[in-house]
C-alpha positions in Angstrom: -15.7 30.0 6.4 -17.8 28.1 8.9 -18.3 24.4 9.2 -20.7 22.7 11.7 -22.8 19.6 12.3 -26.5 19.9 11.5 -29.0 17.1 12.2 -26.3 14.4 12.2 -24.6 15.7 9.1 -22.1 18.4 8.1 -22.7 21.7 6.4 -20.3 24.1 4.6 -20.7 27.8 4.3 -18.4 30.5 3.0 -18.6 34.3 3.0 -19.5 35.7 -0.4 -16.7 37.5 -2.4 -16.4 39.5 -5.6 -15.4 37.8 -8.8 -11.8 38.6 -9.8 -11.4 40.7 -12.9 -10.5 38.4 -15.7 -10.0 39.3 -19.3 -12.3 37.8 -21.9 -9.7 37.3 -24.5 -6.0 36.5 -24.2 -3.3 39.0 -24.9 -1.6 38.0 -28.2 1.7 39.6 -27.2 1.9 37.7 -23.9 0.6 34.4 -25.3 3.1 31.5 -24.8 3.1 28.4 -27.2 2.7 25.6 -24.7 2.2 22.8 -27.3 5.6 21.4 -26.5 4.6 21.0 -22.8 1.2 19.4 -23.7 2.2 17.0 -26.4 3.6 13.8 -25.0 5.7 13.3 -28.1 7.9 16.2 -26.9 7.7 15.4 -23.2 11.1 14.4 -21.9 9.5 12.2 -19.2 8.1 9.9 -21.8 10.5 7.2 -23.0 10.7 6.9 -26.8 11.5 3.6 -28.6 12.1 0.1 -27.1 11.6 0.2 -23.3 13.7 -3.0 -23.0 16.8 -1.4 -24.4 19.5 -0.2 -22.0 19.3 3.5 -21.1 22.3 5.5 -22.2 23.7 7.4 -19.3 25.7 10.6 -19.7 29.5 10.5 -19.3 29.3 12.3 -15.9 27.0 9.6 -14.5 29.4 6.7 -15.2 31.5 6.1 -12.0 35.2 5.6 -12.2 36.1 1.8 -11.7 39.3 2.8 -9.9 37.4 4.9 -7.5 34.9 2.2 -6.9 37.7 -0.3 -6.1 39.3 2.0 -3.7 36.0 2.6 -1.9 35.3 -1.2 -1.7 38.8 -1.7 -0.2 38.2 1.1 2.3 34.9 -0.4 3.4 36.5 -3.9 3.8 39.2 -2.5 6.1 36.7 -0.6 8.2 34.5 -3.8 8.6 37.6 -5.8 9.5 38.7 -3.3 12.1 35.2 -3.2 13.5 35.0 -7.0 13.7 38.3 -7.3 15.5 37.3 -4.7 18.0 34.1 -6.6 18.7 35.9 -9.8 19.2 38.3 -8.2 21.6 35.4 -6.8 23.7 33.3 -10.0 23.7 36.0 -12.6 24.3 38.6 -11.4 26.7 42.0 -13.2 26.7 42.5 -16.2 29.0 44.8 -15.4 31.9 48.1 -17.2 32.2 48.4 -20.4 34.2 49.8 -20.2 37.7 53.2 -21.7 38.6 53.3 -25.4 38.4 50.2 -25.8 36.2 49.4 -25.5 32.5 46.3 -25.1 30.3 44.9 -28.0 28.4 41.8 -28.7 26.2 39.0 -30.6 28.0 35.9 -32.1 26.4 32.7 -30.8 27.8 30.2 -32.9 25.8 28.0 -35.5 27.4 29.7 -38.4 25.5 33.5 -38.4 25.7 35.4 -39.4 22.6 39.0 -40.6 22.6 41.1 -38.4 20.4 44.1 -39.9 18.7 46.2 -39.1 15.6 45.4 -42.4 13.9 42.0 -44.0 14.2 41.7 -47.7 15.3 41.8 -50.1 12.3 40.6 -53.7 12.2 40.5 -56.3 9.4 37.4 -58.3 8.6 36.9 -60.9 5.9 33.6 -61.7 4.1 32.5 -63.9 1.2 29.8 -63.0 -1.2 27.4 -65.6 -2.7 27.9 -66.9 -6.2 26.3 -64.7 -8.9 23.0 -66.1 -10.0 21.1 -65.1 -13.2 17.8 -63.4 -12.8 15.0 -65.9 -13.6 13.0 -65.1 -16.7 9.8 -63.1 -16.0 6.7 -65.2 -16.1 4.3 -64.8 -19.0 1.6 -62.3 -18.2 -1.8 -63.9 -18.1 -4.7 -61.5 -17.5 -7.1 -62.3 -14.7 -10.0 -64.5 -15.8 -13.3 -62.8 -16.0 -16.8 -64.1 -16.6 -18.3 -67.6 -16.3 -17.4 -70.7 -18.2 -20.2 -72.6 -20.1 -20.0 -75.6 -22.3 -22.1 -77.2 -25.1 -22.0 -80.2 -27.4 -22.4 -80.0 -31.2 -22.7 -83.2 -33.1 -21.9 -83.8 -36.7 -24.5 -82.4 -39.0 -26.1 -80.2 -36.4 -25.0 -76.9 -37.9 -24.8 -77.5 -41.7 -24.3 -80.3 -44.3 -21.0 -79.6 -46.1 -21.9 -81.4 -49.3 -25.2 -79.7 -49.7 -23.9 -76.2 -48.8 -20.8 -76.4 -51.1 -22.7 -77.6 -54.2 -23.9 -74.2 -55.4 -20.5 -72.6 -54.9 -18.8 -75.5 -56.7 -21.2 -75.2 -59.6 -20.5 -71.5 -59.9 -16.7 -72.0 -59.9 -16.8 -74.8 -62.5 -19.2 -72.9 -64.7 -17.1 -69.7 -64.6 -14.0 -71.7 -65.4 -15.5 -73.5 -68.4 -17.0 -70.2 -69.7 -13.7 -68.4 -69.4 -11.9 -71.2 -71.2 -14.4 -71.3 -74.0 -14.1 -67.5 -74.4 -10.3 -67.8 -74.7 -10.6 -70.5 -77.3 -13.0 -68.5 -79.4 -10.7 -65.4 -79.2 -7.8 -67.5 -80.3 -9.8 -68.8 -83.4 -10.9 -65.3 -84.2 -7.4 -64.0 -84.1 -6.2 -66.8 -86.4 -8.9 -66.0 -88.9 -8.0 -62.3 -88.8 -4.3 -63.1 -89.4 -5.2 -65.4 -92.4 -7.5 -62.7 -93.9 -4.7 -60.1 -93.4 -2.2 -62.3 -95.1 -4.6 -62.9 -98.1 -5.2 -59.2 -98.4 -1.5 -58.5 -98.3 -0.9 -61.0 -101.1 -3.7 -59.6 -103.3 -2.5 -56.0 -102.7 1.1 -57.0 -103.6 0.0 -58.6 -106.9 -2.1 -55.6 -107.8 0.8 -53.3 -107.0 3.1 -55.3 -109.2 0.6 -55.3 -112.1 0.2 -51.5 -111.8 3.9 -51.0 -111.8 4.3 -53.3 -114.9 1.6 -51.4 -116.8 3.1 -48.0 -115.9 6.5 -49.2 -117.1 5.0 -50.4 -120.5 3.2 -47.1 -120.9 6.4 -45.2 -120.2 8.3 -47.2 -122.8 5.6 -46.6 -125.4 5.7 -42.9 -124.8 9.5 -42.8 -125.0 9.4 -44.9 -128.3 6.8 -42.5 -129.8 8.8 -39.5 -129.0 11.9 -41.1 -130.5 10.2 -41.9 -133.8 8.7 -38.4 -134.0 12.2 -36.9 -133.6 13.6 -39.2 -136.2 10.9 -38.1 -138.7 11.3 -34.4 -137.9 15.1 -34.3 -138.4 15.1 -35.9 -142.0 17.0 -33.5 -144.5 14.4 -33.8 -147.3 10.6 -34.0 -147.1 9.1 -37.4 -147.5 6.3 -38.1 -149.8 3.1 -39.5 -148.7 4.1 -42.9 -149.8 7.4 -42.7 -147.9 5.6 -41.3 -144.8 3.2 -44.2 -144.9 6.0 -46.7 -145.3 7.8 -45.1 -142.4 4.7 -45.3 -140.3 4.1 -48.9 -141.4 7.6 -49.7 -140.3 6.8 -48.5 -136.7 5.7 -51.3 -134.4 2.2 -50.9 -133.1 1.3 -50.6 -129.4 0.1 -54.2 -129.2 3.4 -55.4 -130.7 5.3 -53.2 -128.1 3.3 -54.6 -125.3 3.8 -58.1 -126.6 7.6 -57.5 -126.9 7.7 -56.0 -123.4 5.8 -58.9 -121.9 
């Protein structure tokens, strides 16, 4: 393989070689079913289900809480020992005072402060002013805008009240009178209808009573006729024509029965 720069660019060249012997078809005996490796549904690296759910770890991956506590205590002790060793190195101990002297704390700030067990106390009296109510808020008045102008209108300049109100008054009075007249006519018509209804009811009642009377008279005549026929039919011996005529003559006529009923 050779690589070089030609006319400001790069060129690539490789020695020719023979094509490797490759079979045209696969060997059925040596074929391997790699569908499980290609399909992502069977790939163990792909998470199935809800990705927000907690992953279940195997039992061997869960650490022992007792062992974790021991490790934490061991680390704390090591850090404490290391911190103490560092303090010892950085801050050496103060040497003891010489004979006749003693160590004492001294302030090194720019402003000295007296140190005592009890701070200084003083009593001061004061008097507050009498409590005063808050004054009411003033009424809000918006700021005036525009310019003021004035004019004078005398009586009768705009309209004449008597002249303008006359048509309206005529309409009101006319409508009131018309409505009252209509109500009076309706009342008279209702009274006439009631009188006509009463007269009709009286005539109808009289006709009904007459019909009932006539029906009762006809019923009595029919019953009397049936009774006489039964009396003639139950006689033990036949009647002669003269006796039959006499019996029939003894029967009251329909007019006589009607007169008797009436």
